[in-house]
N, C-alpha and C positions, 0 to 999 in steps of 0.2 A: 336166140334160144326160146324154145316153146315151154311156157310153164302154165300149169294148171292151179288155179285157187280153188280148194274145195271146202265148203261151209254148209250147215243145214239149210240156212234161208238168208235172204238179204233184209231181215228186219231190223228194228232200230237198237238192238244190242250193242254192248261194247265190243264184243269179239267181231261182229260184223262191221262196226265202224273202223276197227283196225285193219281188218283184212282188205276192206275196200282202200284204205289209205295206202297200204303196202303195193296193192295192185297198181295204183295210180303212180306211185313212186318207180315201180319196176317198168312201167310202160314209158315213162319219161326217159328212162335210161336205156330203152330201146328194146326191151324183152317183149317178145309175143305172149302176152297174158290173156287168159280167159278164165271164166268162173264155171263150176258146177255146183248146182244147189238141188236139194230134194224137197224144200218146202216153199210154199207160195207167199209168205210174207214178203213185201216188196219195198220197205222204207228207202234203201238205198239204190234200188233199182235204176231209177231214172239218173242218178249221179253216175252210176257204172256204165250206162249206155250213152251218156253225153260224153264220156271219155273213150268212146270207141272200142269198149272192151265187150267182148261176146259173153253171153250168158246161156249155158245148157241147163235145161231143167229135166229132172226125172222125178215126177210127180206121181207117187204111188203110194197107198197106205200098205201095202203088202210088203213086209219086212223082208221076206226071201228074195221077192222080184226086185226090190230095192238093192239088196246086197249084190245081187247078179248083174243087175243093170249098171251099177256103178263099176263093178269090176269090168265088165265088158267094154264100157265107155273108155275107162282109163288104160286099159290094155291095147285098145284098137287105135289110139289117135296120136301115137308117136310123142309123147311128151317127154322132156327131158328132165323134168322136176314137177312133183306134185306135192304142193304144199296144203296141208289140211289144219283147220281150227275146230277145236271142240271135240268132245268124247267120241261121239258117234261117227262124225266124218273122220277122225283119227282112225277109229277101228275100220272103217270101211276102206280107208286108204291103205291100211296094212293087209287086208284081206286082198285087195287087188294085186298085192305084190307076190302072194303065195305062188308058188310054181316057177319062180324066176322072172326076172325084170331087167330093162336096160335103162330104166330111168331112177331118179333119185326121189326117196321117199322121205319127206320133212313132215313131222307131226309136231303141232303147237299146243302146248299145255299151258292154259291161262288162269287156271284156278288152283287153289291149294287147300282144298277141303280134306281133312284127314278122313271123314266119312266116306269119301270117294275111294281112298286107297284101302278101307276096311272092307267095304261091300263086295258082293260076289260079282255083281257087274264090274266094278272097277278093277277087281283082280283079273277077271277074264280079259277086258280090254288091254290091261297093262301087259298081260301074257304075250298079245299079238304085237306088241311094240317091238319085239324081237325082228319083225319084219321091216322096221323102219330104219334109216340110216342115220337120221338126226332126230333129237327130242329138243325143241326149242322152248323154253319157258320164257314167261315174260316177266318175271321177278326171281331174285336170287333166293326168295322164301320158298317158292315152288320148286325151284331146283333142288334145294337142300332136302325137302321132302321127299323127292323122287329118290335122290341118293340114299336116303335113309330106307325107304321101303324096297328099292329095286337097285341095289348096289352094282348089279351086273350090266346095268345101263349107263353106269358112270361115264364111261368114255364117249357117249353119244349124245349127253346132255350139255347144253348151253343155254345162255340167257340174252336175249334181246329185248331192250325196254321198247314200250309203244312208242312210235313216231307221233308227234304232235304237229300236224299241219293245220293250222287254224288261223283264219284271217282276222284282223282286229276290225270289228264292225265300226262303221262310221256313225257312231251314235255317241251321244254325250253321257258321261259317267257322273252323276252327282252323288258324293259321298253321304251315307245315312240320309237317304231319301226320305222325306215325310218325318225327319227327326227320330228314324228308327235304323237299327242295324239290319241290313237285309241279307239273309242267308239264302244261298241256293243249293238244294240237294238234287242230284241226277241220279237216279237208281230206279230200277223196276220195283214195283210193290211185292217183294217177296218177304218172307220172314227174315231171312238171312241178311237182307239190307236193313232190318231194323227199324221200320218206320214206328212200331209201338214204343222202342225204347226212346225215339225222338219226341213223341208226344207225351209220354211220360215225364221225360226230362223238362219239357216246356210247362207242364201242369204245376211243377213245383215252384215256378215263378210267382212272385207276389203281384199283385193288382198292377202297381206301378212299373214293375219290370216287363210285364205283358204288353204295355204301352210303347214300349222302346225296342221291340224285336218283331221282326216279320219273316217268316220261313216259306219259301216257295219250293215245293217238290215236283219235280217233272219226271215221269217215268212210263213204262208200259203198264197199263192196269190189266191186261189179259194174260198175265204170266201163265205159261203151261196151257194155254187154251182157255177154259173158263174158270180157272183157278183165282178167285177174287177174295179168298179168306182174309189174307193179310189186309189187303186195302179196305175192306168192309170193317174189319176190327179196329183199323185206325181210324176211320170216319166216325165210328161209334164212340171211339175214346176222345176224339176232337169235341163231338157233340156234348158229351157227358161232362167233359172238363171246361166247357164254354171257351174253346181255343179257335172258334171258326175266324177270328179277327186276328189270329196269331199265326196260324199254318194253314196253307192250302195244297191240297193234292191235286195235281194236274195230270193230264195225259202226256205223252212224250211230244216234243215239238222237233221241228227241223231248225228252228232258230236258236239252237242252244248257246251258240257263240254270243248273241245278243243278250240272252238271259245272263250268262257269265259276266259280261261287260257292264250291265247295269246293276248287278248286285254287288254288295260289299265283300263277302266271303263265300267260298264254297265248301261244303261240308260232306263227309263220308261217315257213316255210322255202322257200316256192315260188320257182322261176326266173321266172315272170311271173304277174301278179296284176291283176284290176280292183281295185276297192275292197274288201278283204277283210272279210266280214261277220263273221267270229269275233272279228277285232281289234277291229271297231268296238264289237261287244257287249261284249267284254271290258273295253274302255276304259269304256263306259258303266256296267258293273257295278263299277268302280273296281279293275281289276287292272291290275299292271304287264305290259308285253308285250315281246315278242321278236321281230323282224322282219327280213327280209332286204331289200335296197335295191330294191323294187318299188314299183308304183302310187304314191301320193303319200307316201312313207315320210318325206319332210321335214316334211310337216304333221302327220303322225299321231304321230310318235315323235322324241324327243330324250333327252338325259341324265337329264331331269326326271321321266321315266315308263317308261323301259325300255332296251332294247338292241338294237343293229344288228349284222348279221353278214352276210358274203357267202355267197349259197346254194351257190357252186361251188368254195368254198375249206373243205374239211373241218376244218382247223386252226381257221379263224375261227368255225365252228359250235362246235367242241371248246371254244374259249376262252370264248365265252358261256356254256356249260354250266358250265364251272370258275367263272366270275364269279358265276353266280347261286346256286352251291352255297353260296358265302360270305355270302349275304344274311341279315341278321337280321330279326326280326319288326318292328322299327321302320322299318327301310329298306323293306321290302316295303310297309308301310302308306302311307308317304309317297310312294312310286313310284305306288301305286294312286289315292291322292288326286288326284295330278296328271293322271292318265289320266281320271278322272271329270270334272275341270275342262275338259280339252281336248275330250272327247266332248260335253258339255253344249253348247260353242259350236259344235260341228261337225255332230251328226247328230240334234239334237233333232227329235221328230216334228212339232212345230208349225212349225219352220223349213223343213223339208222338204216338207211338205205345201203350204205357201205357195208354194214354189219351182215344185212340180208343177202347182198351179193356175195360176201366172203364164205357165208354159209351155203349158199348155192353151189359154188365152186369147189368147196372143201372136200376132203376125203377121195 
């Protein structure tokens, strides 16, 4: 079966990571998969090509030309299924279906921002979802929001969690390296990922506590092109509060599995989120997690495997930091083991690829 996977680009984002994972899993099951992208970010390009998956590029800054080129490409290539990720590719996927089609249109909704549903752009894009056959959300939270705003789509909504295919790096993990609790954050430097809240939460630690914690943040610095505001503001706050020895803001890395392995805990402090890849991957590698009350937090985390905090309450973030500073090696190990048990039940590749195959053949 010929399947097209369609996304804006192959940059280092969570959606890109997930669509590449799905492509590889479907190819392993014998499907003829290929990619269509219209942006030149290429973080995952080599990985895709190494798996003998073809990539088609439509590189134009002219929006009308892009719409027409995507539509022409989809309609002329005899795909049986077109699966799109993210808002604009979903819109273009639906546009291509206008006028009748012989293929199945699956759109994937990965975020649950209330502002998206309320914006004019969001309403226009949602209107075109009438041309999709299935709307797959990657969290129950997102599905519930879609049902709330667009009950007419209820029968085409479904949930498939992110698949986590992650190799356990062959490097040693040393608990509380340098006598510090080491926390990893993997997220782009956008305001909604809350780097300012993290820095402010750390700033409330006393001098002794600051010596016992190390936070490493990895993420794309060039969010939305040249938009560096959140990153620059966070850096200024770090300098102002003398936190340079406590938190470091790094650019994205291809060795994220190694970073997860060598750190004690993985954190997520976003104000909104789909299903967070970093948290899922951390759990699969047996790490405790810190998470704000976003996405399906009630499924992902409880006292057995991590800690919850409120993204908009600096004191709440600070209290979590104070709590994890006091963790001993035994407790870190126990929390991590419980994370792994949860992850195996939720994100195993076999489970997720079966759900995608069921979705492909349904209706």
